[in-house]
N, C-alpha and C positions, 0 to 999 in steps of 0.2 A: 287684755290684762293677763299677766303671766301668773302661773302657779308653779311653785317649786315643790312638786310632789312626787317626782320619780324616785324610785328606790336607789338608782345609781347615783343621783345627785346627793341624796342623803348620805350615802356611804362616802362619797368624795368629800363631803363637808365635815365629817366627824373626825375628831382626834382619836388617839388610841384610848378608847374608853376604859379598858382594863387598867391602864396605867394612871388614869385620872378619875376613876369612878367615884372617889370621895370628894371631888370638886362639887360644890353645891351652888344652888341658885343664888344670884345676887340681885338686890334691888338698889339702884343708884350706886352701884359699886359696893354695897354693904352686904355681906353674907347673911342669908336668911337662916340664922342660927343663934344659939346662945340664949341668954335670959332676956325676958321681955323688957325689964327696966333698962338694960344696956342698949337694946335695940331702940327704945324710945329716945334715949340720950343721943344716939348716933343720928337719928332722924331729926332731932331738934338741932343738931349741929349742921344739918343740911338746910335749915331754914324753916322747918315745920314747927307749928305751935301745938303744944299738948294741952288738952283739957282733961284734967284729972277726974272731974265729976262724971263725964260721959265716956271717958277712956278712949279718946280718939285724937288724932293729929289732923291739923288742917294746914293747907298751903297750896302751892302750885306745882303740878307735875306734867311735863310734856305739853305745856301751854294751856292747861286746864286747871281750874280750881277743884280741889279734891279733898275728900276725907279719907284718912288712912287708919286702918285697924290692924293691930298686931295679934295674930292668933297663935296659941301655944298648944303643945301636946306633951304631957309629962314634964311640964315646966320648961320646955325648950321651944323656941320660936320655930314654927314650921310653915307659916303662911303670912304674907303681907297682902292685905286687901286694900285696893285703891279704888274708891268709888267717886263718880262725878258728884260734885256739890251742886251743880246746876242741871235741872231736868230739861228735857227737850221734847218737841213734838215728834210725831212718827217720821215725818220726812227728814228732819234734821238728825235724828238718831241713826237713820240708815247711812247718811253721809258720814257721820262720826265713826260708825262701825267700819265702813269700807275704807275710810282714810287710815284708821288705825291698823286695819288688816294690811294695807299697803306698806305702812311704816315698818311693821314687823317683817313682812315678806321681803322687803328690800334691805333689811338690816342683816349684815353677815353674821351677827351674833346669834341669830335665830334660824331654826329650820322647822318647817311645819310638821306637825304630827301626821301620822299616816291616815288619820281620818280625813274625810273629804271636806277640808276647810273651804269656804267659798264666800263670795260677796253676797250681799243681800240686794236683790233686784228691786227696782222702784215699784213694781206692780204687786209686791208681797204686802198683804194686809197683816201687819205685825200684831195688832190688837186681837184680831180674830184667831190667828195662828197660836198666839200665846195663851189666850183665855179659853178658847174652845178646844183646840187640839193639844194644848199643853206642850207646845213645841218650844225648845230652847234655841235661841240664836247665839252661837258661840264660835270661837275659833281658838285653837291651841297650838302652841309652839314649844320647841325644846331649846333651851338656852345653851349655847356653846361657851365653854370657859375661856378659850383663847383661839378665836377663829383664824388668827394670822400665824399661829405657831407652826414651825416646820413639821410637827407631828401630824398636821392635817394634810400632808402630801398624799397623792394617790398611792404612792409606794407603801407608805406607812399604813394606810387604810387597807390596802390589799393584804399586807402582812397580818393585820388584825382579823380580817375576814377569813384568811386561810387558817389561822389558829382556831377560830370559832368553828369552821367546817370540820377540822380534824377532831374537835371535841365531840362533834355529833357523829362523824363517820371517819374512821382511820383512812389515811391516804391511799393505802393499797386497795382497800375496799371501795373507796370513792371512785377510783379509776375504772372499776368494773361496772359501775352503775350506768344506767341509760341516761340519755341527755335530759329527759324529763325528771328523773330521780335526782340528777345532779342539780338541776334548776331548783327543785323543791328544797333540797338540803341547803343550797346557797341562800335561798330566801329565808329559811329558818335561822341560819347563822346571822344574816343581816338583821332579822327581827330581834335577835338577842342583843345585838349592839344597840339597836334603837331603843329597846326597853330599858337598858341601863342609862342611856342618855335621857330617857323620859323622867328620870328622877329629878331632873331640873326642868320643871314644867312651868310655863308662863301662859296663861290663857285669859280670855275676857268674854263677857256675855252681856246681853241686854237685860235690864230689869225694868219692869212696868209697874206703876202705881197710880191708880185713878186716872188713867189715860195719858200719863206723862212717862217719859222714858229716860233712862240713864244707863251709863256703861260702868261695869265693874271689872277691874283687872285683878288677877290672882297670881302672885309670885310664890310658887310652892317649892319647898324643900322636902321631897318625898322621903328622904332618909329619916326625917324627924316626925313624919306622920305615923299614925297608928296603923299597924298591919295585923291586928289580932293578937298581939303579944299578951294582952291582959285578959283575954277570954278564958 
């Protein structure tokens, strides 16, 4: 089973982030943005039903029956929460987690975050790890706005990387650096690109309740999230 986690691969997959840094996360093609009431109407147009009393939408997503919650920050939508409506046993939730991981990993619209995303092995005791060790089983990805765009060519990415490097260290100074120093500067520049793309975060985790398990997905627009502005 393959993992797309090399820094080089991530760089080659990204568009010119500085030119598109205001592109935001989308859920089913809908930007995760704007007012909650408008988002609910757009989701209803996709076939989901809205229950006003409990403030959630129900329907089918990616072949699963789900409940959808719209989260806001400062009156703007910043997160779409998609939760399994049907709970599973431990064996089945591992299969569901790993299958979903593969779907994201094989989808050109997504690139894994730099954290060590991985599959859940069959010998893992989920209940014990989650209850006793408080471990979270999750995987995170960054959503690309247009993976087939000409802006995603290696040449364009190299231009962006070169620009980022020059912001950290002027070209004439960079040339005089040792190979190790050049490598460190290049990694820092690459991380800056990755952090900007991380504003379009899509991730999922396992939830446990009374020995039953479900999967919860999060489509986050970090531009609308709170970053301490109101402190």
